[in-house]
C-alpha positions as a Markdown table, in Angstrom:
| # | Residue | x | y | z |
|---|---|---|---|---|
| 1 | Met | 31.3 | 42.0 | 136.7 |
| 2 | Ala | 27.9 | 42.7 | 138.1 |
| 3 | Lys | 25.9 | 39.6 | 139.1 |
| 4 | Asn | 22.6 | 41.2 | 138.4 |
| 5 | Asn | 21.1 | 42.3 | 135.1 |
| 6 | Tyr | 20.5 | 45.9 | 136.0 |
| 7 | Gln | 19.3 | 46.9 | 132.5 |
| 8 | Lys | 16.4 | 44.4 | 133.1 |
| 9 | Arg | 15.9 | 45.5 | 136.7 |
| 10 | Leu | 15.8 | 49.2 | 135.8 |
| 11 | Glu | 13.4 | 48.6 | 133.0 |
| 12 | Ser | 11.2 | 46.6 | 135.3 |
| 13 | Leu | 11.3 | 49.3 | 137.9 |
| 14 | Lys | 10.5 | 52.0 | 135.4 |
| 15 | Asn | 7.5 | 50.0 | 134.1 |
| 16 | Arg | 6.2 | 49.6 | 137.6 |
| 17 | Arg | 6.5 | 53.2 | 138.4 |
| 18 | Gln | 5.3 | 54.7 | 135.1 |
| 19 | Asp | 1.8 | 55.8 | 134.5 |
| 20 | Thr | 0.8 | 55.6 | 130.8 |
| 21 | Tyr | -1.8 | 58.3 | 131.2 |
| 22 | Leu | 0.7 | 60.7 | 132.8 |
| 23 | Ile | 3.3 | 60.0 | 130.1 |
| 24 | Glu | 0.9 | 60.8 | 127.4 |
| 25 | Lys | 0.1 | 64.1 | 129.1 |
| 26 | Gly | 3.8 | 64.8 | 129.4 |
| 27 | Met | 3.6 | 64.9 | 133.2 |
| 28 | Phe | 6.0 | 62.1 | 134.2 |
| 29 | Thr | 9.7 | 62.2 | 134.9 |
| 30 | Glu | 12.1 | 60.0 | 137.0 |
| 31 | Ser | 14.9 | 61.9 | 138.6 |
| 32 | Tyr | 17.0 | 58.8 | 139.5 |
| 33 | Glu | 17.4 | 58.0 | 135.8 |
| 34 | Phe | 19.6 | 61.1 | 135.4 |
| 35 | Leu | 22.1 | 60.2 | 138.2 |
| 36 | Lys | 25.7 | 59.7 | 137.1 |
| 37 | Glu | 26.0 | 56.7 | 139.5 |
| 38 | Gly | 26.4 | 53.1 | 138.5 |
| 39 | Ser | 23.4 | 51.0 | 137.5 |
| 40 | Ser | 23.2 | 49.2 | 140.8 |
| 41 | Ile | 23.0 | 52.5 | 142.7 |
| 42 | Lys | 20.4 | 53.9 | 140.3 |
| 43 | Tyr | 18.3 | 50.8 | 141.0 |
| 44 | Ile | 18.6 | 51.3 | 144.8 |
| 45 | Ile | 17.7 | 55.0 | 144.6 |
| 46 | Gly | 14.8 | 54.4 | 142.2 |
| 47 | Ser | 13.5 | 51.6 | 144.3 |
| 48 | Met | 13.5 | 53.7 | 147.5 |
| 49 | Lys | 11.5 | 56.6 | 145.9 |
| 50 | Glu | 7.8 | 57.2 | 146.5 |
| 51 | Val | 5.5 | 56.6 | 143.6 |
| 52 | Asp | 4.7 | 59.8 | 141.8 |
| 53 | Lys | 1.9 | 61.6 | 143.7 |
| 54 | Lys | 0.0 | 62.2 | 140.5 |
| 55 | Ser | -0.3 | 58.5 | 140.0 |
| 56 | Thr | -1.4 | 57.9 | 143.5 |
| 57 | Asp | -4.0 | 60.6 | 143.1 |
| 58 | Ile | -5.4 | 58.8 | 140.1 |
| 59 | Thr | -5.6 | 55.6 | 142.2 |
| 60 | Leu | -7.6 | 57.5 | 144.9 |
| 61 | Gly | -9.8 | 59.0 | 142.3 |
| 62 | Glu | -10.8 | 55.6 | 140.9 |
| 63 | Gly | -11.5 | 54.6 | 144.5 |
| 64 | Glu | -13.9 | 57.6 | 144.8 |
| 65 | Arg | -15.7 | 56.5 | 141.7 |
| 66 | Ile | -16.4 | 53.1 | 143.2 |
| 67 | Lys | -17.5 | 54.7 | 146.5 |
| 68 | Lys | -19.9 | 57.0 | 144.7 |
| 69 | Gln | -21.6 | 54.0 | 143.1 |
| 70 | Leu | -21.6 | 52.0 | 146.4 |
| 71 | Ser | -23.3 | 54.9 | 148.2 |
| 72 | Lys | -26.4 | 54.1 | 146.2 |
| 73 | Leu | -26.9 | 51.1 | 148.4 |
| 74 | Ser | -28.5 | 53.5 | 150.9 |
| 75 | Glu | -31.5 | 53.4 | 148.6 |
| 76 | Glu | -31.8 | 49.7 | 149.5 |
| 77 | Gly | -31.7 | 50.4 | 153.2 |
| 78 | Tyr | -28.0 | 49.9 | 153.8 |
| 79 | Asp | -26.2 | 52.2 | 156.3 |
| 80 | Ile | -22.6 | 52.1 | 155.2 |
| 81 | Glu | -19.4 | 54.2 | 155.2 |
| 82 | Phe | -16.1 | 53.8 | 153.6 |
| 83 | Lys | -12.4 | 53.8 | 154.5 |
| 84 | Tyr | -9.3 | 53.0 | 152.6 |
| 85 | Gln | -6.6 | 50.5 | 153.6 |
| 86 | Gly | -3.4 | 49.0 | 152.2 |
| 87 | Ser | 0.0 | 50.1 | 151.0 |
| 88 | Val | -1.3 | 53.1 | 149.1 |
| 89 | Thr | -2.7 | 54.6 | 152.3 |
| 90 | Asn | 0.7 | 54.3 | 154.1 |
| 91 | Asn | 2.8 | 55.3 | 151.1 |
| 92 | Thr | 4.8 | 52.0 | 150.8 |
| 93 | His | 3.3 | 51.0 | 147.4 |
| 94 | Ile | 5.7 | 50.5 | 144.6 |
| 95 | Arg | 3.5 | 50.6 | 141.5 |
| 96 | Ala | 1.9 | 53.5 | 139.7 |
| 97 | His | -1.0 | 51.2 | 139.0 |
| 98 | Ser | -1.3 | 50.0 | 142.6 |
| 99 | Asp | -4.8 | 48.7 | 143.5 |
| 100 | Ile | -6.6 | 50.1 | 146.5 |
| 101 | Asp | -8.8 | 48.5 | 149.1 |
| 102 | Ile | -12.1 | 50.1 | 150.0 |
| 103 | Leu | -13.4 | 49.0 | 153.3 |
| 104 | Thr | -17.2 | 49.0 | 152.9 |
| 105 | Ile | -18.4 | 49.2 | 156.5 |
| 106 | His | -21.8 | 48.0 | 157.6 |
| 107 | Asn | -23.0 | 50.4 | 160.3 |
| 108 | Gly | -25.8 | 48.1 | 161.5 |
| 109 | Phe | -23.7 | 46.6 | 164.3 |
| 110 | Val | -20.4 | 46.8 | 166.0 |
| 111 | Thr | -18.1 | 44.1 | 167.4 |
| 112 | Leu | -16.4 | 44.7 | 170.7 |
| 113 | Glu | -13.1 | 43.4 | 171.8 |
| 114 | Ser | -13.3 | 41.0 | 174.7 |
| 115 | Pro | -14.0 | 41.6 | 177.6 |
| 116 | Leu | -16.0 | 44.6 | 176.5 |
| 117 | Lys | -19.8 | 43.9 | 176.6 |
| 118 | Pro | -22.5 | 45.6 | 174.5 |
| 119 | Lys | -25.3 | 47.5 | 176.4 |
| 120 | Asn | -27.8 | 46.4 | 173.7 |
| 121 | Pro | -26.6 | 43.1 | 172.1 |
| 122 | Tyr | -27.2 | 42.8 | 168.4 |
| 123 | Lys | -29.9 | 40.2 | 167.7 |
| 124 | Gly | -29.1 | 39.7 | 164.0 |
| 125 | Asn | -26.4 | 37.5 | 162.3 |
| 126 | Pro | -23.4 | 39.7 | 161.5 |
| 127 | Val | -21.9 | 37.2 | 159.1 |
| 128 | Lys | -25.1 | 36.8 | 157.1 |
| 129 | Asp | -25.6 | 40.6 | 157.1 |
| 130 | Leu | -22.1 | 41.1 | 155.7 |
| 131 | Cys | -22.7 | 38.3 | 153.1 |
| 132 | Asp | -25.9 | 40.1 | 152.1 |
| 133 | Leu | -23.9 | 43.4 | 151.8 |
| 134 | Arg | -21.3 | 41.8 | 149.7 |
| 135 | Glu | -23.9 | 40.3 | 147.3 |
| 136 | Ala | -25.6 | 43.7 | 147.1 |
| 137 | Cys | -22.2 | 45.3 | 146.3 |
| 138 | Phe | -21.5 | 42.8 | 143.6 |
| 139 | Ser | -24.8 | 43.2 | 141.9 |
| 140 | Leu | -24.6 | 47.0 | 142.0 |
| 141 | Leu | -21.0 | 47.2 | 140.7 |
| 142 | Ser | -21.7 | 44.6 | 137.9 |
| 143 | Asn | -24.5 | 46.9 | 136.6 |
| 144 | Ala | -22.6 | 50.1 | 137.1 |
| 145 | Phe | -19.4 | 48.9 | 135.4 |
| 146 | Pro | -20.6 | 46.5 | 132.6 |
| 147 | Ala | -17.3 | 46.8 | 130.6 |
| 148 | Ala | -15.1 | 46.0 | 133.7 |
| 149 | Glu | -14.2 | 42.7 | 135.1 |
| 150 | Val | -16.1 | 42.4 | 138.4 |
| 151 | Asp | -14.7 | 39.4 | 140.2 |
| 152 | Asn | -16.6 | 38.0 | 143.2 |
| 153 | Gln | -14.4 | 34.9 | 143.7 |
| 154 | Gly | -12.0 | 36.4 | 146.3 |
| 155 | Ala | -12.4 | 35.4 | 149.9 |
| 156 | Lys | -12.2 | 38.9 | 151.4 |
| 157 | Ser | -13.0 | 41.2 | 148.5 |
| 158 | Ile | -14.7 | 42.0 | 145.2 |
| 159 | Ser | -12.2 | 43.1 | 142.7 |
| 160 | Leu | -12.9 | 45.5 | 139.7 |
| 161 | Gln | -10.5 | 46.2 | 136.8 |
| 162 | Gly | -10.6 | 47.1 | 133.2 |
| 163 | Gly | -13.3 | 48.9 | 131.3 |
| 164 | Ser | -13.1 | 52.6 | 132.1 |
| 165 | Leu | -11.2 | 52.0 | 135.3 |
| 166 | Arg | -7.6 | 53.0 | 135.3 |
| 167 | Arg | -6.8 | 51.1 | 138.5 |
| 168 | Lys | -7.8 | 47.8 | 140.1 |
| 169 | Val | -10.1 | 48.4 | 143.1 |
| 170 | Asp | -10.9 | 45.9 | 145.8 |
| 171 | Val | -14.2 | 46.3 | 147.8 |
| 172 | Val | -13.9 | 44.7 | 151.3 |
| 173 | Pro | -17.1 | 44.3 | 153.3 |
| 174 | Ala | -16.6 | 44.8 | 157.0 |
| 175 | Asn | -18.0 | 46.1 | 160.2 |
| 176 | Trp | -16.5 | 48.2 | 163.0 |
| 177 | Tyr | -14.4 | 46.5 | 165.7 |
| 178 | Asp | -14.1 | 48.7 | 168.8 |
| 179 | Thr | -10.9 | 47.7 | 170.6 |
| 180 | Ile | -10.3 | 48.2 | 174.3 |
| 181 | Lys | -7.9 | 51.1 | 173.4 |
| 182 | Tyr | -10.5 | 52.8 | 171.3 |
| 183 | Asn | -13.0 | 52.3 | 174.1 |
| 184 | Gln | -10.6 | 53.9 | 176.6 |
| 185 | Thr | -9.4 | 56.8 | 174.5 |
| 186 | Gly | -11.9 | 57.5 | 171.7 |
| 187 | Leu | -9.0 | 57.9 | 169.3 |
| 188 | Glu | -10.1 | 56.8 | 165.8 |
| 189 | Tyr | -6.8 | 55.2 | 164.8 |
| 190 | Tyr | -7.4 | 52.6 | 167.6 |
| 191 | Arg | -10.7 | 51.5 | 166.0 |
| 192 | Gly | -10.5 | 48.3 | 164.0 |
| 193 | Val | -12.6 | 46.4 | 161.5 |
| 194 | Met | -13.9 | 42.9 | 161.3 |
| 195 | Ile | -13.5 | 41.7 | 157.7 |
| 196 | Leu | -15.7 | 39.1 | 156.1 |
| 197 | Asn | -14.3 | 35.9 | 154.7 |
| 198 | Tyr | -17.0 | 35.2 | 152.2 |
| 199 | Lys | -15.8 | 31.7 | 151.4 |
| 200 | Glu | -15.5 | 30.5 | 155.0 |
| 201 | Lys | -18.4 | 32.6 | 156.3 |
| 202 | Thr | -16.2 | 33.9 | 159.1 |
| 203 | Arg | -14.8 | 37.3 | 160.1 |
| 204 | Val | -11.3 | 38.3 | 161.0 |
| 205 | Gly | -10.2 | 41.4 | 163.1 |
| 206 | Asn | -7.8 | 43.9 | 161.7 |
| 207 | Thr | -6.5 | 47.3 | 162.8 |
| 208 | Pro | -5.4 | 49.0 | 159.6 |
| 209 | Phe | -5.5 | 52.6 | 160.9 |
| 210 | Tyr | -3.4 | 51.9 | 163.9 |
| 211 | His | -0.9 | 50.0 | 161.7 |
| 212 | Asn | -0.6 | 53.1 | 159.4 |
| 213 | Lys | -0.1 | 55.4 | 162.4 |
| 214 | Leu | 2.7 | 53.2 | 163.7 |
| 215 | Leu | 4.4 | 53.1 | 160.3 |
| 216 | Asp | 4.0 | 56.9 | 160.0 |
| 217 | Glu | 5.6 | 57.4 | 163.4 |
| 218 | Lys | 8.5 | 55.1 | 162.6 |
| 219 | Asp | 9.1 | 57.0 | 159.3 |
| 220 | Ser | 9.0 | 60.3 | 161.2 |
| 221 | Arg | 11.5 | 59.1 | 163.8 |
| 222 | Thr | 13.8 | 57.9 | 161.0 |
| 223 | Gly | 14.0 | 60.9 | 158.7 |
| 224 | Ala | 11.6 | 59.2 | 156.2 |
| 225 | Asn | 14.1 | 56.4 | 155.7 |
| 226 | Tyr | 12.1 | 53.6 | 157.1 |
| 227 | Lys | 9.6 | 53.5 | 154.2 |
| 228 | Lys | 12.4 | 53.9 | 151.7 |
| 229 | Ile | 13.8 | 50.5 | 152.9 |
| 230 | Val | 10.4 | 48.9 | 152.8 |
| 231 | Arg | 9.9 | 50.1 | 149.2 |
| 232 | Leu | 13.4 | 48.8 | 148.3 |
| 233 | Leu | 12.7 | 45.3 | 149.6 |
| 234 | Lys | 9.3 | 45.2 | 147.9 |
| 235 | Asn | 10.9 | 46.1 | 144.6 |
| 236 | Ile | 13.7 | 43.5 | 145.1 |
| 237 | Lys | 11.0 | 40.9 | 145.8 |
| 238 | Ala | 9.1 | 42.0 | 142.6 |
| 239 | Asp | 12.3 | 41.7 | 140.5 |
| 240 | Ser | 13.7 | 38.5 | 141.9 |
| 241 | Asp | 13.9 | 35.4 | 139.8 |
| 242 | Lys | 13.1 | 33.5 | 143.0 |
| 243 | Lys | 9.6 | 33.2 | 144.5 |
| 244 | Ile | 9.8 | 35.2 | 147.8 |
| 245 | Asn | 6.7 | 34.7 | 149.8 |
| 246 | Leu | 7.0 | 37.7 | 152.1 |
| 247 | Ser | 3.9 | 39.8 | 152.0 |
| 248 | Ser | 4.1 | 43.6 | 151.8 |
| 249 | Tyr | 2.7 | 43.6 | 155.4 |
| 250 | Asp | 5.4 | 41.3 | 156.6 |
| 251 | Ile | 8.2 | 43.3 | 155.0 |
| 252 | Ala | 6.9 | 46.5 | 156.6 |
| 253 | Ala | 6.6 | 44.7 | 159.9 |
| 254 | Leu | 10.1 | 43.1 | 159.7 |
| 255 | Met | 11.8 | 46.5 | 159.0 |
| 256 | Tyr | 9.8 | 48.2 | 161.7 |
| 257 | His | 12.0 | 46.4 | 164.3 |
| 258 | Met | 15.3 | 47.8 | 163.0 |
| 259 | Glu | 16.6 | 50.3 | 165.5 |
| 260 | Asp | 15.8 | 53.9 | 164.6 |
| 261 | Ser | 19.5 | 54.8 | 164.8 |
| 262 | Gly | 20.1 | 52.5 | 161.9 |
| 263 | Tyr | 18.0 | 54.6 | 159.6 |
| 264 | Leu | 19.5 | 58.0 | 160.5 |
| 265 | Phe | 21.6 | 58.5 | 157.4 |
| 266 | Ser | 19.3 | 60.7 | 155.4 |
| 267 | Thr | 21.5 | 61.5 | 152.4 |
| 268 | Ser | 23.4 | 58.2 | 152.4 |
| 269 | Pro | 21.1 | 55.5 | 151.0 |
| 270 | Leu | 23.9 | 53.0 | 150.5 |
| 271 | Arg | 24.7 | 53.1 | 154.2 |
| 272 | Leu | 21.0 | 52.4 | 154.8 |
| 273 | Val | 21.3 | 49.2 | 152.7 |
| 274 | Leu | 24.4 | 48.1 | 154.7 |
| 275 | Asn | 22.6 | 48.6 | 158.0 |
| 276 | Ala | 19.5 | 46.7 | 156.7 |
| 277 | Ile | 21.8 | 43.8 | 155.7 |
| 278 | Asn | 23.4 | 43.7 | 159.1 |
| 279 | Tyr | 20.0 | 43.8 | 160.8 |
| 280 | Leu | 18.4 | 41.1 | 158.6 |
| 281 | Lys | 21.5 | 38.9 | 159.2 |
| 282 | Thr | 21.0 | 39.1 | 162.9 |
| 283 | Ile | 17.3 | 38.2 | 162.6 |
| 284 | Tyr | 18.2 | 35.3 | 160.3 |
| 285 | Glu | 20.8 | 33.9 | 162.6 |
| 286 | Gln | 19.1 | 34.5 | 166.0 |
| 287 | Asn | 16.1 | 32.2 | 166.3 |
| 288 | Leu | 14.9 | 33.6 | 169.6 |
| 289 | Ile | 15.0 | 37.2 | 168.3 |
| 290 | Arg | 13.3 | 36.3 | 165.0 |
| 291 | Asn | 10.6 | 34.2 | 166.6 |
| 292 | Ser | 9.8 | 37.0 | 169.1 |
| 293 | Leu | 9.1 | 39.6 | 166.5 |
| 294 | Thr | 5.5 | 40.8 | 166.1 |
| 295 | Val | 3.7 | 42.9 | 163.5 |
| 296 | Pro | 3.6 | 46.6 | 164.5 |
| 297 | Asp | 0.2 | 46.4 | 166.3 |
| 298 | Glu | 1.4 | 43.3 | 168.1 |
| 299 | Ser | -1.7 | 41.3 | 167.0 |
| 300 | Arg | 0.5 | 38.3 | 165.8 |
| 301 | Lys | 4.0 | 37.1 | 165.3 |
| 302 | Ile | 5.7 | 37.8 | 162.0 |
| 303 | Phe | 7.2 | 34.4 | 161.8 |
| 304 | Gln | 4.4 | 31.9 | 162.4 |
| 305 | Glu | 2.5 | 29.2 | 160.5 |
| 306 | Gly | 1.0 | 30.8 | 157.5 |
| 307 | Gly | 3.2 | 33.9 | 157.8 |
| 308 | Ala | 6.8 | 34.8 | 157.0 |
| 309 | Thr | 9.3 | 32.0 | 157.0 |
| 310 | Lys | 13.1 | 31.8 | 157.6 |
| 311 | Asn | 13.6 | 30.6 | 154.1 |
| 312 | Asp | 11.9 | 33.6 | 152.6 |
| 313 | Leu | 13.9 | 35.9 | 154.9 |
| 314 | Glu | 17.1 | 34.1 | 153.6 |
| 315 | Leu | 16.0 | 34.6 | 149.9 |
| 316 | Ile | 15.5 | 38.4 | 150.3 |
| 317 | Leu | 18.7 | 38.8 | 152.4 |
| 318 | Ile | 20.7 | 37.0 | 149.7 |
| 319 | Glu | 19.2 | 39.3 | 147.0 |
| 320 | Leu | 20.1 | 42.4 | 149.1 |
| 321 | Ile | 23.6 | 41.2 | 149.7 |
| 322 | Asp | 24.2 | 40.5 | 146.0 |
| 323 | Ile | 23.0 | 44.0 | 145.1 |
| 324 | Tyr | 25.2 | 45.6 | 147.8 |
| 325 | Asp | 28.2 | 43.7 | 146.4 |
| 326 | Asp | 27.4 | 45.2 | 143.0 |
| 327 | Val | 27.2 | 48.6 | 144.6 |
| 328 | Leu | 30.7 | 48.1 | 146.0 |
| 329 | Asp | 32.0 | 47.2 | 142.6 |
| 330 | Asp | 30.4 | 50.3 | 141.1 |
| 331 | Leu | 31.9 | 52.5 | 143.9 |
| 332 | Lys | 35.4 | 51.1 | 143.1 |
| 333 | Ile | 35.1 | 52.6 | 139.6 |
| 334 | Thr | 34.1 | 56.0 | 140.9 |
| 335 | Gly | 36.2 | 56.0 | 144.1 |
| 336 | Gly | 33.1 | 56.7 | 146.3 |
| 337 | Thr | 32.1 | 55.1 | 149.6 |
| 338 | Val | 28.9 | 53.8 | 151.1 |
| 339 | Asn | 28.7 | 57.0 | 153.1 |
| 340 | Lys | 28.4 | 58.9 | 149.8 |
| 341 | Glu | 25.7 | 61.6 | 149.7 |
| 342 | Ile | 23.3 | 60.9 | 146.9 |
| 343 | Ile | 20.2 | 63.0 | 146.3 |
| 344 | Ala | 17.8 | 62.3 | 143.5 |
């Protein structure tokens, strides 16, 4: 008897992945639904799959609509440019209706990583300038999208949803943060951003482009299996009856440290799950290893105050083990093994 309600899980998965607009246009299908495997295996395969590209293109298209409106701030004297960040940009998102972050970058000043020194120090107030930019963004967007909900209450972003928008979009005021590596190499992916915390009137550094590059390299080395496991764990978190406080960023960081060799089973997704379980068990049991793990760009520890916790790791590990046990039960019926080739 399966421990999980897979009818409920598969329905939840399908609802996350489906795009109403594409269904109405007859442009949406899910190949995993036609597998002859047991329901637990269908759930794993479906959870690992990328969100349909057409849905992602709609998300990016809505981002472009917002950018087009924000570009009008140049008429008010703002010199700004835009970049995307978040799970949509690194293809680990799990929802057709995923929101997207638009970094709205103030080009009036640049922050340098210590000990780099500016040749011409900025004489203005970066925090005040970013607050002014945010307020200008809020005013413009409220007028441009009167039927949408434009929420200025978030610490780091203005969120827009509803009205004519088919996706939630977050506008994130920031300025460039030139890291030492960027200064040495000139490679754009090393360039970071300083993101405004509007409530605290502070800024925090981030390197979203380097993060994405590291994730892409990991996925390339692992036959595109690394991101499959990240998506699986994110779906498991979404469907759990327990509150698992692992962020998407922390899940991606956690699985980044699993050995590449553990991912090299391109047509055997069930073996990937077993390897992930063994890896997460080791991390859970070995305090020294767990507490040494950093996020991919090495800017902080994964398990630290305000970050991931051992308890949350335990919760997602238990969920994964339970699902794997159900897989073994399904395989007993069909006579298959965890090394079974499954392509959907």
